[in-house]
N, C-alpha and C positions, 0 to 999 in steps of 0.2 A: 856507340866506341869504335874508333881508330885505331888498329894497330898497325904501326908504321915498319914492322917486320914481319908481319902474316903473309899468307898465303892469298891471294885470290881463289883459292876452291868454293865452289858454290856461285860462281858470277855466274848470270844466263841474260841471253837475249832473247826480246818478245818481238815479233812481228807482224805485223796486220795489213795485208794487201786487199786491193779491191781494183780489178778491172773491169771497164766499161767500154763493148763493142760499140762506137762512134759510128761507121758508118763502113762498108764490104770490108777494106783491108786494114782500116783505122782503127786504132784503142787507145785508151787514156786510161795509166798506171797510178793509184795513188797507194804509197807505204808509208805506214811511220811503225818507228820500232823505238826500243828502249832497251841500253845496256845497262846494266847492273853488276855492279863491281863491290865483290864482297869483302868487308874492312875497308876497302878505299873509297865511301861515298862520294866524295870528292871527284872522281874519276867517271863516277856514272853520267849519261846523257841520253837525250833522246833525239833522232834523228828522221828524217821524212825525205820521199821522194816522189817528184811528180813528171811521170813519163810519158810521153805522146811520141804512138809509135806508127809505120805505117811499114806495109809488107809489099814490096815489089816480087817480080818472079823471081828475080835469082839473089835477089838481099831483101833485108830490112834494114829500115833506118828508123834510130831513137832520138829524139830530143828530150833531155831529163834535165832538170833542177832539182839539185842535191842540198841541202842542207841541213845544220845540228847547233845544238845548243853545248856543246862541250866546254871548257873551262878553257879560257886562252891560259892560265897560270899552270897547266899540266900537259895542253895538249900545241904549245907553243915547240918551234924547234930552229934553230940556227939554219940561217942561209948560207950555206961555208963555198956556192959557187963567186967568182972573182972576189975572195978576201970582202965578203959587203958582211956589214954587222946588222943589219935586218934579222927580225924573225921572221919564220913561214907559221903560220897559223893552219893548222889542218883540219879546221872547224868551219874556215871560211864556205859561204854559201858559193854553189861554183854551177853553171851550166855547161852540157853537154852533147856532143854530136856524136853518137856513135852509127856505123854501118857493118852491118855482120850480114855476110857470105853463107848461102843457103846451100847445103850439099844434096 
């Protein structure tokens, strides 16, 4: 039953992580998650992350793939940049490169 004006109290996020040491300073991380939204099942979604990490002396480099099956009808936003009429889908798969400085 969907209550269009109900609250989302009782929603939960469940996450499973697995990190594999490949070499001395290299690791592979796999993550799968599920977001359940109470009273709004159409907003619930699965997500995944695959991340390769290499540790340098002063920083860490990560290469990540992130994806989800979030429904476009609920997670699309208008792109207001330059008066564009395109829509941005927040659930598009993406590849990210990140550098983190260690102190």
